[in-house]
KOLNUTOR-672986 format. One record per residue (C-alpha): x, y, z; residue in one letter. Coordinates in nm, 3 decimals, decimal comma, padded with zeros to 5 digits, always signed. Example, Ala and Ser with C-alpha at 12.3 -4.5 7.8 and 13.67 -1.06 7.14 Angstrom:
2
+01,230  -00,450  +00,780  A
+01,367  -00,106  +00,714  S
This chain:
384
-01,539  +07,460  -05,947  M
-01,896  +07,379  -06,053  R
-01,817  +07,441  -06,419  N
-01,501  +07,229  -06,401  T
-01,691  +06,934  -06,256  I
-01,980  +06,975  -06,497  Q
-01,744  +06,965  -06,796  R
-01,564  +06,659  -06,658  A
-01,893  +06,473  -06,616  I
-02,037  +06,544  -06,958  F
-01,706  +06,495  -07,138  E
-01,656  +06,161  -06,961  G
-01,336  +06,277  -06,790  K
-01,427  +06,209  -06,426  Q
-01,144  +05,958  -06,382  A
-00,889  +06,206  -06,518  N
-01,008  +06,504  -06,314  V
-01,069  +06,325  -05,983  L
-00,699  +06,288  -05,881  P
-00,646  +06,660  -05,942  K
-00,949  +06,753  -05,732  V
-00,840  +06,515  -05,454  K
-00,496  +06,677  -05,454  N
-00,644  +07,027  -05,442  K
-00,875  +06,924  -05,158  A
-00,586  +06,774  -04,962  S
-00,391  +07,098  -04,982  K
-00,694  +07,275  -04,832  K
-00,731  +07,032  -04,542  G
-01,010  +06,822  -04,695  I
-00,975  +06,443  -04,710  F
-01,188  +06,132  -04,753  L
-01,214  +05,905  -04,451  S
-01,400  +05,624  -04,273  S
-01,637  +05,644  -03,978  T
-01,475  +05,327  -03,837  A
-01,269  +05,519  -03,581  L
-01,564  +05,734  -03,474  L
-01,790  +05,430  -03,444  Y
-01,535  +05,243  -03,233  K
-01,544  +05,527  -02,982  E
-01,923  +05,521  -02,984  I
-01,924  +05,141  -02,937  A
-01,696  +05,181  -02,633  K
-01,934  +05,435  -02,483  G
-01,679  +05,716  -02,508  N
-01,914  +05,921  -02,726  I
-02,283  +05,952  -02,641  T
-02,584  +06,161  -02,739  E
-02,498  +06,158  -03,107  L
-02,683  +06,013  -03,404  S
-02,503  +06,042  -03,737  I
-02,716  +06,187  -04,019  P
-02,641  +06,013  -04,350  A
-02,759  +06,230  -04,639  F
-02,841  +06,048  -04,962  N
-02,781  +06,286  -05,251  I
-02,951  +06,186  -05,573  R
-03,055  +06,524  -05,720  T
-02,841  +06,834  -05,791  L
-02,555  +06,651  -05,621  T
-02,293  +06,927  -05,632  F
-02,532  +07,202  -05,522  D
-02,692  +06,989  -05,250  T
-02,346  +06,904  -05,116  A
-02,268  +07,277  -05,110  C
-02,579  +07,331  -04,897  S
-02,468  +07,058  -04,658  I
-02,120  +07,205  -04,614  F
-02,261  +07,556  -04,567  K
-02,492  +07,428  -04,295  A
-02,211  +07,223  -04,141  A
-01,985  +07,526  -04,112  K
-02,261  +07,729  -03,946  K
-02,339  +07,446  -03,704  Q
-01,974  +07,342  -03,650  K
-02,076  +06,993  -03,762  A
-01,834  +06,726  -03,884  S
-02,006  +06,400  -03,780  A
-02,218  +06,334  -04,087  F
-02,216  +06,116  -04,398  I
-02,279  +06,184  -04,767  L
-02,407  +05,871  -04,937  E
-02,563  +05,727  -05,247  I
-02,728  +05,388  -05,291  A
-02,649  +05,141  -05,566  K
-03,000  +05,185  -05,708  S
-02,963  +05,565  -05,696  E
-02,639  +05,543  -05,891  M
-02,828  +05,347  -06,156  E
-03,136  +05,563  -06,210  Y
-02,955  +05,895  -06,169  T
-02,661  +05,791  -06,391  S
-02,403  +05,881  -06,126  Q
-02,079  +05,689  -06,105  T
-01,881  +05,667  -05,780  P
-01,616  +05,894  -05,936  E
-01,878  +06,155  -06,021  E
-02,023  +06,151  -05,671  F
-01,678  +06,196  -05,516  V
-01,599  +06,478  -05,758  L
-01,918  +06,661  -05,659  C
-01,860  +06,610  -05,286  A
-01,496  +06,724  -05,288  L
-01,569  +07,007  -05,529  G
-01,849  +07,134  -05,306  A
-01,624  +07,117  -04,999  A
-01,355  +07,315  -05,180  I
-01,607  +07,575  -05,296  K
-01,750  +07,623  -04,947  E
-01,405  +07,619  -04,780  K
-01,500  +07,329  -04,557  Y
-01,213  +07,153  -04,377  K
-01,166  +06,810  -04,226  G
-01,268  +06,454  -04,310  P
-01,555  +06,377  -04,546  I
-01,730  +06,046  -04,494  F
-01,866  +05,904  -04,819  L
-02,084  +05,595  -04,806  Q
-02,205  +05,339  -05,055  G
-02,559  +05,275  -04,934  D
-02,758  +04,956  -04,999  H
-02,491  +04,780  -05,202  F
-02,740  +04,504  -05,258  Y
-02,732  +04,144  -05,374  L
-03,082  +04,023  -05,457  K
-02,989  +03,696  -05,625  E
-02,680  +03,479  -05,607  T
-02,591  +03,424  -05,970  S
-02,229  +03,456  -06,074  E
-02,314  +03,770  -06,272  G
-02,486  +03,942  -05,979  A
-02,196  +03,867  -05,745  I
-01,943  +03,993  -06,000  K
-02,146  +04,309  -06,057  N
-02,138  +04,395  -05,688  L
-01,769  +04,309  -05,661  E
-01,694  +04,550  -05,947  N
-01,899  +04,826  -05,788  L
-01,721  +04,781  -05,455  I
-01,376  +04,796  -05,617  I
-01,472  +05,104  -05,818  K
-01,618  +05,276  -05,511  S
-01,318  +05,199  -05,290  L
-01,085  +05,334  -05,557  K
-01,291  +05,653  -05,587  A
-01,290  +05,714  -05,211  G
-01,597  +05,550  -05,057  F
-01,459  +05,421  -04,727  Y
-01,798  +05,339  -04,577  N
-02,000  +05,063  -04,744  I
-02,334  +04,912  -04,644  D
-02,380  +04,559  -04,774  I
-02,746  +04,468  -04,825  D
-02,821  +04,099  -04,871  C
-03,152  +04,127  -04,685  S
-03,350  +04,026  -04,993  G
-03,204  +03,676  -04,969  L
-03,293  +03,402  -04,721  S
-03,158  +03,447  -04,367  S
-02,896  +03,180  -04,433  E
-02,778  +03,341  -04,757  N
-02,791  +03,688  -04,605  N
-02,537  +03,574  -04,347  I
-02,331  +03,382  -04,603  K
-02,299  +03,661  -04,858  Y
-02,265  +03,944  -04,607  T
-01,962  +03,757  -04,470  N
-01,835  +03,706  -04,823  Y
-01,850  +04,078  -04,906  F
-01,708  +04,185  -04,570  V
-01,402  +03,972  -04,654  D
-01,401  +04,101  -05,012  F
-01,396  +04,463  -04,894  I
-01,113  +04,395  -04,650  K
-00,906  +04,227  -04,922  K
-00,958  +04,509  -05,173  N
-00,952  +04,821  -04,957  K
-00,658  +05,064  -04,957  P
-00,398  +04,936  -04,711  Q
-00,403  +05,250  -04,497  E
-00,784  +05,263  -04,460  V
-01,017  +05,073  -04,227  E
-01,349  +05,066  -04,410  V
-01,663  +05,098  -04,197  A
-01,893  +04,816  -04,311  I
-02,263  +04,784  -04,244  G
-02,494  +04,486  -04,281  G
-02,872  +04,460  -04,307  E
-03,087  +04,210  -04,119  V
-03,430  +04,273  -04,273  S
-03,556  +04,436  -04,591  S
-03,660  +04,797  -04,535  I
-04,036  +04,825  -04,580  G
-04,092  +04,460  -04,485  G
-04,161  +04,290  -04,151  A
-03,999  +04,448  -03,848  N
-03,672  +04,298  -03,727  T
-03,697  +04,085  -03,414  T
-03,434  +04,056  -03,142  I
-03,393  +03,689  -03,235  Q
-03,325  +03,776  -03,599  Q
-03,068  +04,038  -03,505  L
-02,891  +03,807  -03,261  E
-02,880  +03,525  -03,516  Q
-02,734  +03,764  -03,775  F
-02,469  +03,913  -03,546  L
-02,367  +03,577  -03,400  K
-02,269  +03,471  -03,749  N
-02,139  +03,790  -03,911  V
-01,820  +03,957  -03,788  Q
-01,650  +04,279  -03,887  G
-01,952  +04,514  -03,896  L
-01,943  +04,868  -03,760  S
-02,325  +04,888  -03,758  K
-02,631  +04,699  -03,871  V
-02,957  +04,811  -04,034  A
-03,288  +04,687  -03,893  C
-03,647  +04,734  -04,008  Q
-03,861  +04,930  -03,760  T
-04,183  +05,033  -03,939  S
-04,038  +05,273  -04,198  T
-04,026  +05,249  -04,577  K
-03,802  +05,412  -04,836  H
-03,990  +05,713  -04,966  G
-04,264  +05,663  -04,708  G
-04,611  +05,527  -04,776  K
-04,754  +05,753  -05,048  V
-05,131  +05,803  -05,043  L
-05,356  +05,850  -05,349  A
-05,336  +06,227  -05,289  S
-04,958  +06,215  -05,327  G
-04,906  +06,297  -04,960  K
-04,708  +06,081  -04,719  I
-04,895  +05,879  -04,457  E
-04,774  +05,914  -04,099  K
-04,624  +05,594  -03,961  V
-04,589  +05,486  -03,601  D
-04,222  +05,419  -03,543  V
-04,146  +05,142  -03,293  D
-03,907  +05,342  -03,076  F
-03,899  +05,081  -02,800  E
-03,784  +04,812  -03,043  S
-03,518  +05,047  -03,181  I
-03,383  +05,097  -02,831  K
-03,371  +04,721  -02,763  K
-03,217  +04,638  -03,101  L
-02,949  +04,902  -03,054  G
-02,858  +04,753  -02,717  K
-02,825  +04,407  -02,874  I
-02,608  +04,543  -03,156  A
-02,368  +04,701  -02,908  R
-02,345  +04,377  -02,711  Q
-02,205  +04,215  -03,024  Y
-01,945  +04,489  -03,076  G
-02,124  +04,709  -03,329  A
-02,173  +05,079  -03,258  A
-02,552  +05,052  -03,301  G
-02,823  +05,029  -03,561  I
-02,890  +05,233  -03,873  A
-03,240  +05,368  -03,939  Q
-03,344  +05,369  -04,305  H
-03,643  +05,533  -04,472  G
-03,642  +05,815  -04,221  A
-03,659  +06,139  -04,417  S
-04,038  +06,126  -04,465  T
-04,111  +06,096  -04,091  L
-04,274  +06,374  -03,892  Q
-04,033  +06,629  -03,743  E
-04,107  +06,528  -03,384  N
-04,021  +06,166  -03,469  Q
-03,660  +06,258  -03,545  F
-03,613  +06,362  -03,185  E
-03,754  +06,023  -03,086  G
-03,488  +05,845  -03,292  L
-03,219  +06,049  -03,123  F
-03,354  +05,979  -02,775  K
-03,351  +05,599  -02,822  V
-02,991  +05,607  -02,940  G
-03,007  +05,533  -03,313  V
-02,651  +05,532  -03,441  L
-02,710  +05,643  -03,799  E
-03,015  +05,792  -03,971  V
-03,044  +05,764  -04,350  H
-03,220  +06,061  -04,509  L
-03,295  +06,080  -04,879  S
-03,638  +06,134  -05,036  T
-03,709  +06,456  -04,848  L
-03,426  +06,643  -05,020  F
-03,537  +06,534  -05,367  M
-03,890  +06,645  -05,275  D
-03,766  +06,985  -05,158  I
-03,590  +07,035  -05,491  I
-03,866  +06,914  -05,723  L
-04,147  +07,081  -05,526  D
-03,968  +07,413  -05,486  S
-04,131  +07,711  -05,655  R
-03,786  +07,787  -05,793  Y
-03,764  +07,456  -05,981  F
-03,829  +07,505  -06,355  L
-04,194  +07,430  -06,432  K
-04,131  +07,318  -06,790  D
-03,851  +07,084  -06,680  L
-04,073  +06,927  -06,417  K
-04,346  +06,874  -06,677  E
-04,097  +06,702  -06,908  Q
-03,976  +06,476  -06,629  M
-04,330  +06,378  -06,529  Y
-04,431  +06,316  -06,891  F
-04,131  +06,087  -06,931  Y
-04,234  +05,885  -06,625  V
-04,595  +05,854  -06,743  L
-04,484  +05,741  -07,089  Q
-04,215  +05,495  -06,985  N
-04,358  +05,316  -06,682  F
-04,709  +05,237  -06,804  T
-04,719  +04,888  -06,653  E
-04,610  +05,014  -06,312  Q
-04,872  +05,290  -06,331  R
-05,149  +05,026  -06,312  K
-05,049  +04,945  -05,954  Q
-05,135  +05,294  -05,828  F
-05,464  +05,465  -05,743  E
-05,382  +05,801  -05,904  S
-05,128  +05,983  -06,119  D
-05,030  +06,191  -05,814  E
-04,943  +05,879  -05,618  Q
-04,760  +05,720  -05,911  F
-04,554  +06,028  -05,997  I
-04,459  +06,086  -05,634  K
-04,309  +05,737  -05,623  V
-04,161  +05,716  -05,973  F
-04,041  +06,067  -06,053  R
-03,696  +05,978  -05,923  K
-03,661  +05,749  -06,227  K
-03,637  +06,054  -06,454  S
-03,337  +06,214  -06,283  I
-03,070  +06,039  -06,488  G
-03,251  +06,101  -06,817  V
-03,268  +06,476  -06,746  F
-02,927  +06,497  -06,584  K
-02,789  +06,761  -06,820  K
-03,108  +06,970  -06,787  N
-03,074  +06,964  -06,409  L
-02,715  +07,086  -06,430  W
-02,832  +07,370  -06,657  Q
-03,096  +07,515  -06,422  I
-03,022  +07,891  -06,393  P
-02,789  +07,989  -06,110  K
-03,045  +08,214  -05,941  K
-03,292  +07,925  -05,920  N
-03,028  +07,685  -05,789  V
-02,922  +07,939  -05,527  K
-03,281  +07,977  -05,402  A
-03,337  +07,600  -05,389  I
-03,004  +07,552  -05,212  S
-03,112  +07,794  -04,941  K
-03,422  +07,583  -04,875  E
-03,205  +07,273  -04,850  L
-02,956  +07,442  -04,619  E
-03,226  +07,521  -04,363  E
-03,332  +07,156  -04,354  K
-02,975  +07,032  -04,313  F
-02,927  +07,271  -04,022  M
-03,238  +07,121  -03,862  F
-03,098  +06,769  -03,891  F
-02,758  +06,864  -03,750  F
-02,931  +07,005  -03,442  K
-03,189  +06,734  -03,384  V
-02,933  +06,452  -03,405  F
-02,668  +06,622  -03,192  G
-02,427  +06,646  -03,486  A
-02,382  +07,019  -03,438  N
-02,069  +07,123  -03,249  N
-01,891  +06,798  -03,340  T
-01,608  +06,968  -03,530  R
-01,360  +06,954  -03,241  D
-01,456  +06,596  -03,156  L
-01,395  +06,475  -03,510  V
-01,080  +06,685  -03,549  K
-00,933  +06,525  -03,236  K
-00,998  +06,174  -03,373  L
-00,884  +06,236  -03,730  Y
-00,565  +06,441  -03,694  T
């Protein structure tokens, strides 16, 4: 399966191969679905003590997905999301079709069964030109066609008024362009992640004026990738758990299932339990998995050196903003993933297997800490 998908990607045949892989998956009890039904039950209070881990996969997508499904089978987990952000698609050179191919192919390989929830994360609109709007519309249509039935609209970089205006616009756009038989789970974003924390007043103003959201993202002290120090290490942040609890309560009062926590993967392990205890609906986890891969002793040393050299040579202006090469590379090494895409696919199998084992252990941790383990029967009951 891995070789089939690899050939399809590098021969530009994703669109041709995807229907065949979807058909094969369907025959094995694997299908793409939306969290909308699950989140409705959570919003009603019928399901409690569950936070949904949303795993951003930007590196070794097929193999990382295999690790997730292996861990899920061991933990009897079904309530989880595989996602990729618009920006990640861009700098890793992954199309929606490619991501779906990797996810379904991995599920087939690992003999996983049941629904797979794929999510377009941070489908952002940072300016309101005709071209920017059209670009996002095209991405949404392409993603829906591929099988992304969970989409997070991010207009948080605009003014509050335009955030509301364009979030509503894209909620309507998704509903008009979705497959008839699918209810897409749509998320909105009140405040930019890494910026000022979201207030109750901001959340209420947003939700009073935006309808049709399954969940909403708020800013609560975290940052994508964490705050990287000059040493290259991640600084510990104090998460505002009390605010998260209050914001989640407000979100549910307006009919959403809760709030989504972004920038979480670089938190301390004991902080994940804190997120679960205050009832976070969805936890987005990304950078940690890339770090595990690139920092593994099984990752090819010469490939890593080439990737880092590329970053140092091609982002010289951005380098001036950092205190050290360690800090700069930690933040910018992700920008080399798409350039070295073929090299990453060609890492020897024994190395990939060892790295995948490290990833699997971390995914098992997240399934347990967020209560997503032993959710197979729950999800099966809802989606059959």
